[in-house]
C-alpha positions as CSV (number, residue, x, y, z in Angstrom):
1,M,-150.0,15.2,10.8
2,N,-152.6,15.8,8.2
3,K,-154.1,19.2,8.7
4,A,-157.6,19.9,7.6
5,K,-158.7,23.3,6.4
6,R,-158.9,25.6,9.4
7,I,-162.3,27.0,10.4
8,D,-161.8,30.7,10.1
9,S,-164.1,33.0,12.0
10,N,-163.7,36.7,11.7
11,I,-165.9,37.7,14.6
12,D,-166.8,41.4,14.9
13,A,-169.1,42.0,17.9
14,D,-170.0,45.4,16.5
15,S,-171.9,43.9,13.6
16,D,-175.0,41.7,14.2
17,E,-174.5,40.0,10.8
18,L,-170.9,39.1,11.6
19,V,-171.9,37.9,15.0
20,R,-174.5,35.7,13.6
21,R,-172.0,34.3,11.2
22,G,-169.7,33.7,14.1
23,V,-172.5,31.8,15.9
24,A,-173.0,29.6,12.8
25,R,-169.3,28.9,12.5
26,A,-169.1,28.0,16.2
27,A,-171.6,25.3,15.5
28,E,-169.6,24.2,12.6
29,A,-166.5,24.1,14.8
30,R,-168.2,22.0,17.4
31,E,-169.2,19.4,14.7
32,A,-165.7,19.3,13.3
33,V,-164.1,18.9,16.8
34,G,-166.6,16.2,17.7
35,R,-165.9,14.4,14.5
36,E,-162.2,14.4,14.9
37,V,-162.2,13.5,18.6
38,G,-164.7,10.7,17.9
39,Q,-162.1,9.0,15.7
40,R,-160.1,8.2,18.8
41,I,-162.6,8.4,21.7
42,V,-165.6,6.1,21.8
43,G,-168.7,7.6,23.5
44,Q,-168.2,10.2,26.2
45,H,-170.3,12.7,24.2
46,H,-171.6,14.5,27.3
47,V,-168.1,14.8,28.7
48,L,-166.8,16.3,25.5
49,E,-169.7,18.7,25.3
50,L,-169.0,20.0,28.8
51,M,-165.3,20.3,28.1
52,L,-165.9,22.3,25.0
53,I,-168.4,24.6,26.9
54,G,-165.7,25.0,29.6
55,L,-163.1,25.9,27.0
56,V,-165.3,28.5,25.2
57,S,-166.3,29.9,28.6
58,R,-162.8,30.1,29.9
59,G,-163.8,27.8,32.8
60,H,-161.6,25.1,34.3
61,C,-163.1,21.6,34.7
62,L,-162.7,18.8,37.2
63,L,-163.2,15.3,35.8
64,V,-164.1,12.7,38.3
65,G,-164.1,9.0,37.4
66,V,-162.5,5.6,38.1
67,P,-159.3,4.7,36.3
68,G,-159.5,3.5,32.7
69,L,-162.3,5.7,31.4
70,A,-160.0,7.7,29.0
71,K,-160.1,10.9,31.1
72,T,-156.5,11.7,30.2
73,L,-156.8,10.6,26.6
74,V,-159.9,12.8,25.9
75,V,-158.1,15.9,27.2
76,Q,-154.9,15.1,25.2
77,T,-156.9,14.4,22.1
78,L,-159.0,17.6,22.4
79,S,-155.8,19.7,22.8
80,Q,-154.4,18.1,19.7
81,V,-157.5,18.7,17.6
82,L,-157.6,22.3,18.7
83,E,-153.8,22.8,18.1
84,L,-153.2,23.9,21.6
85,E,-150.0,23.3,23.6
86,F,-150.6,20.5,26.0
87,S,-148.9,19.7,29.3
88,R,-149.6,16.9,31.8
89,I,-148.7,17.1,35.4
90,Q,-148.8,13.8,37.4
91,F,-149.7,14.9,40.9
92,T,-147.8,12.9,43.6
93,P,-147.4,13.4,47.4
94,D,-143.8,14.7,46.9
95,L,-144.7,17.3,44.2
96,M,-143.6,20.8,45.1
97,P,-145.1,24.1,43.9
98,S,-142.0,24.9,42.0
99,D,-142.4,21.7,40.1
100,I,-145.5,23.2,38.6
101,T,-144.8,26.9,38.3
102,G,-141.1,26.7,37.5
103,T,-137.8,27.6,39.3
104,E,-134.8,29.9,39.1
105,V,-131.4,28.5,38.3
106,L,-128.0,30.2,38.6
107,E,-126.1,30.5,35.3
108,E,-122.7,31.8,34.5
109,E,-122.1,33.8,31.2
110,Q,-119.2,32.2,29.4
111,A,-118.1,35.5,27.9
112,T,-118.0,37.6,31.0
113,G,-118.0,35.1,33.8
114,R,-120.9,36.9,35.4
115,R,-123.6,34.9,37.2
116,R,-127.3,35.6,37.0
117,F,-130.5,33.8,37.8
118,R,-132.7,32.6,35.0
119,F,-136.3,31.5,35.4
120,I,-137.1,28.1,33.9
121,R,-140.8,27.8,33.2
122,G,-142.7,24.9,34.6
123,P,-145.4,22.7,33.0
124,I,-148.1,25.2,34.0
125,F,-147.0,27.3,31.0
126,A,-149.2,25.7,28.4
127,N,-152.6,26.2,26.8
128,I,-154.2,23.1,28.2
129,V,-152.8,21.7,31.5
130,L,-153.9,18.3,32.7
131,A,-153.6,18.0,36.4
132,D,-153.7,14.2,36.8
133,E,-155.0,13.0,40.2
134,I,-155.0,16.5,41.7
135,N,-156.1,15.1,45.1
136,R,-152.8,13.2,45.5
137,T,-150.7,16.2,46.3
138,P,-150.5,18.3,49.4
139,P,-152.6,21.4,49.8
140,K,-149.6,23.8,49.3
141,T,-149.0,22.4,45.8
142,Q,-152.8,22.3,45.0
143,A,-152.9,26.0,46.0
144,A,-150.1,26.9,43.6
145,L,-152.1,25.4,40.7
146,L,-155.4,26.9,41.8
147,Q,-153.8,30.4,42.2
148,A,-152.6,30.2,38.6
149,M,-156.1,29.1,37.5
150,Q,-157.7,32.1,39.2
151,E,-155.1,34.9,38.4
152,G,-153.7,33.6,35.0
153,C,-150.1,34.2,36.2
154,V,-147.5,32.8,38.5
155,T,-145.0,34.6,40.8
156,A,-141.4,33.4,41.4
157,A,-138.7,35.2,43.3
158,G,-140.8,38.4,43.3
159,T,-141.4,38.4,39.5
160,T,-144.8,37.8,38.0
161,Y,-145.1,35.8,34.8
162,S,-148.3,35.8,32.7
163,L,-149.8,32.6,31.4
164,E,-150.3,32.9,27.6
165,P,-154.0,32.6,26.7
166,P,-155.9,30.5,26.1
167,F,-155.1,28.9,29.4
168,M,-157.3,26.0,30.7
169,V,-156.9,23.4,33.5
170,F,-158.5,20.0,33.3
171,A,-158.0,18.2,36.6
172,T,-158.8,14.5,37.2
173,Q,-159.8,12.9,40.5
174,N,-160.3,9.2,41.4
175,P,-163.3,8.8,43.6
176,I,-162.6,5.3,44.9
177,E,-159.0,5.5,46.2
178,Q,-159.0,7.9,49.1
179,E,-155.9,6.5,51.1
180,G,-153.0,8.9,50.8
181,T,-155.1,11.7,49.2
182,Y,-155.6,15.3,50.1
183,P,-159.3,16.2,49.2
184,L,-159.8,19.6,47.7
185,P,-161.4,22.1,50.1
186,E,-164.7,23.6,49.1
187,A,-163.1,27.0,48.5
188,Q,-160.7,25.5,46.0
189,L,-163.3,23.3,44.3
190,D,-165.3,26.5,43.7
191,R,-162.5,27.6,41.2
192,F,-163.7,24.9,38.8
193,M,-166.6,25.8,36.5
194,F,-167.8,22.2,36.1
195,R,-167.5,18.9,37.9
196,I,-167.8,16.4,35.1
197,D,-168.6,12.8,36.2
198,V,-167.1,10.4,33.8
199,T,-169.1,7.2,33.9
200,Y,-168.7,3.7,32.6
201,P,-169.4,3.2,28.8
202,S,-172.4,1.3,27.6
203,A,-172.1,-2.3,26.5
204,D,-171.9,-1.4,22.8
205,E,-169.4,1.4,23.5
206,E,-167.2,-1.0,25.5
207,L,-167.2,-3.5,22.7
208,A,-166.1,-0.8,20.3
209,I,-163.4,0.4,22.7
210,V,-161.9,-3.1,23.2
211,A,-162.0,-3.7,19.4
212,Q,-160.3,-0.4,18.7
213,E,-157.7,-0.7,21.4
214,T,-156.6,-4.2,20.3
215,R,-155.5,-3.3,16.8
216,P,-153.0,-0.9,15.3
217,L,-153.7,2.8,15.7
218,V,-154.6,4.3,12.4
219,H,-156.2,7.6,13.3
220,D,-154.5,10.6,11.9
221,L,-156.3,13.5,13.6
222,S,-156.7,16.8,11.8
223,Q,-156.3,20.2,13.5
224,V,-159.5,22.1,12.9
225,L,-159.5,25.2,15.1
226,G,-156.4,26.9,16.6
227,P,-155.8,29.2,19.5
228,E,-156.7,32.4,17.6
229,T,-160.2,31.1,16.6
230,L,-160.8,29.7,20.1
231,G,-160.0,33.1,21.5
232,E,-162.5,34.7,19.2
233,L,-165.2,32.3,20.3
234,Q,-164.4,33.0,23.9
235,D,-164.8,36.7,23.2
236,L,-168.0,36.1,21.4
237,V,-169.5,34.3,24.5
238,L,-169.0,37.5,26.5
239,E,-170.6,39.6,23.7
240,M,-173.6,37.4,23.4
241,P,-176.7,38.8,25.1
242,A,-178.2,37.0,28.1
243,P,-182.0,37.6,28.5
244,G,-183.0,39.0,31.9
245,H,-185.1,36.0,32.8
246,I,-182.1,33.7,32.2
247,V,-179.9,35.7,34.6
248,E,-182.7,35.9,37.1
249,R,-183.3,32.1,37.1
250,A,-179.6,31.4,37.4
251,V,-179.3,33.7,40.4
252,K,-182.6,32.3,41.9
253,L,-181.3,28.8,41.7
254,C,-178.0,29.5,43.3
255,R,-179.6,31.5,46.1
256,A,-182.0,28.6,46.8
257,T,-179.0,26.4,47.6
258,R,-178.1,28.5,50.6
259,P,-179.9,27.3,53.8
260,D,-179.9,30.8,55.4
261,D,-181.6,32.4,52.4
262,A,-185.3,33.2,52.5
263,S,-185.9,31.4,49.2
264,A,-184.3,28.2,50.3
265,P,-186.7,25.2,50.2
266,P,-187.2,22.9,53.3
267,D,-184.8,20.2,52.0
268,V,-182.0,22.7,51.6
269,R,-182.6,24.1,55.1
270,K,-182.6,20.6,56.6
271,Y,-179.7,19.0,54.7
272,V,-177.3,21.7,53.4
273,A,-174.6,23.3,55.5
274,W,-173.3,25.6,52.7
275,G,-174.6,26.5,49.3
276,A,-173.3,27.9,46.1
277,G,-171.8,31.4,45.9
278,P,-172.2,34.1,43.2
279,R,-169.5,32.5,41.1
280,A,-171.8,29.6,40.4
281,A,-174.5,31.9,38.9
282,R,-171.9,33.6,36.7
283,F,-170.7,30.2,35.5
284,L,-174.3,29.1,34.8
285,V,-175.0,32.1,32.6
286,L,-171.6,31.9,30.8
287,G,-172.1,28.2,30.3
288,A,-175.6,28.7,28.9
289,K,-174.4,31.3,26.5
290,A,-171.5,29.0,25.4
291,R,-173.8,26.1,24.9
292,A,-176.1,28.2,22.8
293,L,-173.2,29.4,20.7
294,L,-171.9,25.9,20.1
295,D,-175.4,24.9,19.1
296,G,-175.6,27.7,16.5
297,R,-178.1,29.8,18.6
298,F,-177.7,33.4,19.3
299,T,-179.6,33.4,22.7
300,P,-179.4,30.9,25.6
301,T,-182.6,29.4,27.0
302,S,-183.8,27.8,30.2
303,E,-183.0,24.4,28.7
304,D,-179.3,25.4,28.6
305,L,-179.5,26.3,32.3
306,K,-181.2,23.0,33.1
307,E,-178.5,21.0,31.3
308,L,-175.6,22.7,33.1
309,A,-177.1,23.2,36.5
310,R,-175.9,19.9,37.9
311,P,-172.2,20.0,36.7
312,V,-172.0,23.6,38.0
313,L,-173.6,22.9,41.4
314,R,-172.7,19.3,42.3
315,H,-169.3,20.3,43.8
316,R,-170.6,23.5,45.5
317,L,-173.1,22.1,47.9
318,L,-171.8,20.9,51.3
319,R,-174.1,18.5,53.1
320,N,-174.6,18.6,56.9
321,F,-174.7,15.7,59.3
322,H,-178.5,15.2,58.9
323,A,-178.0,14.5,55.2
324,E,-175.1,12.1,55.8
325,A,-177.0,10.3,58.5
326,E,-180.1,9.8,56.3
327,G,-178.1,9.0,53.2
328,I,-179.2,12.1,51.3
329,T,-176.7,12.8,48.5
330,V,-176.0,16.1,46.6
331,P,-177.5,14.6,43.4
332,D,-180.7,13.8,45.4
333,L,-180.9,17.4,46.6
334,L,-180.3,18.8,43.1
335,D,-183.0,16.5,41.7
336,R,-185.4,18.1,44.2
337,L,-184.2,21.7,43.8
338,I,-183.7,22.2,40.1
339,P,-187.2,21.2,38.5
340,P,-189.3,23.7,40.5
341,I,-187.0,26.6,39.4
342,L,-185.9,25.7,35.9
343,G,-188.8,23.4,34.9
């Protein structure tokens, strides 16, 4: 594989000048990644942007879309460009937790004849894990993956094994085939930073896709980042300042989604059973900082919050029977809720 020159970023949060250089190089990294991924993926720019923001924020992402929209390919391509170890798990009804986390096997030492157990690591031990069709496996197996997402480790036979950072999960879900599926409970959905809706391409993009996929593959992707630089960018997101009004607006928006809160508008009180918790506000602020960083800006703005509010909140609002009876969807509620608070 042809390797391009790495984008090196010596990020020192103690020096404003070096931090500003890190912000500039983060924007350069985003352009380089977008350029390389664009050689293989046509369109899906918004999807890629949210995935990069999730990566830099250490937030897992749920990709929802019908088959054939390159959900798997874009995750695989991104991991290749970032030089991250990639693992794909095809979720099926018979998948067991040990098929994900790993299992112990009994071995015999040839020299001594002694027997001992050895842990064989499962596919969860990777930098980027693609959980394909996560809703097709039973809740017990879903929980094994989601526990690793939350704690960054797995436990087998009483021993805890850490997952090497960076560790990210991109899960896919098919919204149209519900027979034989096990929908993720709201508490488990809350582990995902973003729900990314992958939509159909435009007419011009579809023409380009068909033309590209019906001739020999000639793309030789370059690796332009690497796990060390990604880790530095993740640390820089935490070091970036978040203005007080940004944090206040994020918290205000999330509290307004809760029907029992005094700040909830009439539509939320009437149509929402459960709203977003504090994790949503944290993801909103982290995502806003990551978006600003990748855009070459040192400080997030309300526009960053506005762009990320829907993917952060759309899987965290649970409608009640009034909303279902009247055909009120979560996107409808967000369209009414976000503008008065974020503009």
